[in-house]
N, C-alpha and C positions, 0 to 999 in steps of 0.2 A: 445639777441635784444629786445629792448623794443617795447611794442605793444600799439600804440598811437591812432590807429583808425582801422576801419574794411578793410583799405587798407594795413595796415602794415603786413609785409610779414615774413614767417616761410622759413626755409630750406627746400627744397624738395629733391634735389639731388646735385652732385657736380657742377652742371651748372643751376640748377633751383630754383626759389622760388614760394610759394603760397601765396596769400593772406588770412590772419588769420581767415577771417569769409567769409562763401559763402552764396550767396543767391538763395534759391531753387525755382524751378517753378513746383513740382509736384504737381499735380491736378489744375495747374492755367488754365484757359478756353482758348481757341484757339482765336485767333485775338487779339483784343483790351486789353483783361483782363492781357494776358501774357505781350504783349507789354508795357502796362502802367506800371505793376509791376516791369518789368526790367529797364524801363525808371526812374521811382522812387527810385528804388534801386541804379543805377549809379548816379543819382542826390544826393543822400544821402551820397555817397562816397564809396559805395561797388564796388570792381573792380575783383569780383569772381561770377560767374553765373553759376549753377549747373542743367543742364537739362539732358534728356535721349530720346532714341528713343521711348520707350513706352509710355512717355509722350505725345507724339504726337505734341509738341509746338516748336520743334527746328527751324522752319521757323520763328516763331514770335520772339524767342530770337534772331536770326540772324539779323532780321529787327531793333530790338530794340538796337543792339549793333551798328549797322551801321548807324542809326539816331542819336545816341547819340553824335555824332562828336568826341568821344574819340578814339585815335589811336588804332588800334586792340591788337597792341602788349602791351598795357597798360592793357588789360581787360583778365582775365585767365577765360577761357570757358572749361567746363567739359561736356562731354556726354557719354552715356554708352550703350553697345552692349546688345541687348534683347536676351532672352533665344533662340528664334525661330531662330536666326541667328548665333548662336554658332556652331563652326566648322572652318576649316583653312580658304577655299577659301570664304565661305559665310560671315566671320568676315571681311577679306579684302573688299569685296564688300559693306558689311554694313557700313562702315565708310566713304567710296565714297558717299554712299545715304545721310549721316548725314551731310557730309560737304557740299554738294549740297543743302540741304535743309537751312543750315546755311548759306551758301554763303560764306564759310571761305575755305582758303588754308589748314588749320591745326585746331587741337584742343589742347588744353595745356594739357588735361588729356582726356584719354580715359579708361573707366573701364568695365570689365566684369559685367554685372550687377548682376548676383546671380550665386551661384554655381549649381543651378538645371540643369539639363540634363547630369550629369554624369561625371566622370573622365575624360573619353577619350575626350570627346568634349570640356572640360575645358583647358585641356592641348593643345589640338589642336588649340582653341582660342587663348590660350597664345602665341603659336608661331607665330601665324598672329600679335598680339599686338607687340611682339618683332621686326617683319619687319616693322610693321608701325611706331615705335619710329625710328629704323634705316633710314627709310626714310625720317624723319621728319613731316609726316602728324598727328603724335601723339607727342607731345614734351615728355609726360610722360605717363606712363601706370601703371594701378592698377586694382583692384578688389572691390567689393562691396558684403556684405553679406556673406563673407568669414568666417567660422569658424576655429579653428587652424588645424584641419586635412587637410582641403583645402588648409590653406596657406602651411603646411608642405608638401603636395603633389607637389605644385608648386614648392616650393624651391628646392625639390629633383629634378626637371627637368628641370628648367628654366635655360636660360644664362642671362637674365635680370630679377631681383627680381622686383616685385612689388613695387613701391613708396608709394602707399595708399591702406588702406583698410577701405571702407565706410560702415560702420555699424550704425544701431541704438543704440544710448547710451546716458543716462541720468542718474542723481542721482538714479532713481528709475530701471533702467536697465544698470548695470554698466560693466557687462561682463570682470570682472577682468582677466580671463584666457585669452581672445582674447587679450585685452589690454596689459598684461604682454608680450605675446608672439610678438605683434607688436613692443613694444618698444625693446625688445631684438634683433629684426631682423632688425631696423631701417626702420619699415614701419610706415607712419604718419596714424594716425585715422582721418577720417572726420566723425563727428557725424551727422545722419540725424534724423529727428524728434526730435531736441534738446527740444522743448518745449512739449513734451509728447502728441503732437496734441491736445494741451489744457486740457487734460483730469486731470492733477495733479496742474493746475494752482491756484487752491484754497487749496491745502493742507495746513494743518495747520502749521507743521514746516517751509514748505517753505515760506508760507505768514510772518511767524515771521521774519524770515532771511531777507526777502525783506524789511520789516518795518524799521528794523535797518539801512539799508543804504538809504530809501526813494527812494527804485527802485521797478519795476513792478517784479513780480514772472519771467516773460518772460525773463528779463533783469538778472536776478540773475541765470537762468538756463545756459543762454549763458555765464555769465562770469565763472560759474563752469567749463563748457567745455574747456574754455581759459586756465583756470589755470591747468587744467589736462593735458595742451598740445594738447588737439584735436581741429581741424578745425570744429567749429558748422556750420550748413547750415540751419539756419531758413528760413521759408518761410511765406509769407503774400502776399496778394492781396489789402490790405488796406496801404494807404501811411501812416497815421500816426504810425501804427505798424511797417512799414518797415524802418521808420526813429527812432522810438523808439528803436528796435532791435538792431541798429547800435550804441546805446549811451550807451555803456559799458565799458568805458576806462576812466571814472573819479572815479572809486572805485574798491577797491582791498577786495575779501573775506577774512575774517581774517582765521587762522589755525583752530580757533575754530568752526566758521561757515563752513567751508569746511568740518570739521568732522560732523558737524549735516547732512550736505548734503550727505556724504558718507554713513551715518547710514541708509539711507531711500531705499537702495537696496531691491527689492522686485521681480526682474525679471519681471518687468510691460512690455510686448511687446503690442505694440499698433495696430499692423496690421499683420505681418507674420514674420516668422523667420527661413530663409532658411540656418542659420548658422549650423543648426542641422541635414540637410539632407546628405545622403551618397555621 
């Protein structure tokens, strides 16, 4: 399936697709900052918005989606279960709370935000997510920040397997073990912090590749993720950057340049790494 824009879709399950680039709102401020950012993203062609309970901006995402005039079914909305809400009954309640804030009847993807809190609560929460999928309140379900051992535990006990594992992944943090496991089990990887939170945008090898295509280093990082088969989730509250981050479909990184980027892996974690917890 050719990817022609940020709204182009990838297969997510037998019945679902997902836009190939998502717009993240982590650390976007409450009120107008988030509302404007989502408005600009939708205006620029994004049709995939990624929020979470812990971001505290679900209400603003919902307002921006509603005010866009775009039919709800044309926008893919993700939110996430925060750690303090893990557990069967509390998970069911948590999504109801999120839906009320979003003013939506369903989300397109509901994720367990991290594996923290331990195996029992993870598995209890997953049973609730399976129920939410059966009810239609979550069209798809998945996880975030899960390592291989967390995913294996889930696969050993689940009735519905996770459609997605959302993890931090960049050329500087490639997590090949997790990526390989997800590929083998048909679990789509969403790449958060695909721009290294700005930390590597001036790195000389990356700059050299970007100059070859007359693109920004941010655009090259997003393109790398797409060519790996991941769904990158760039975030910004600046209109020009939101637009620029969507402009990654008029070039293809060569095998040689992909190899250069693949050589940059240094396990560079920008903030936290729950994939290694028990």
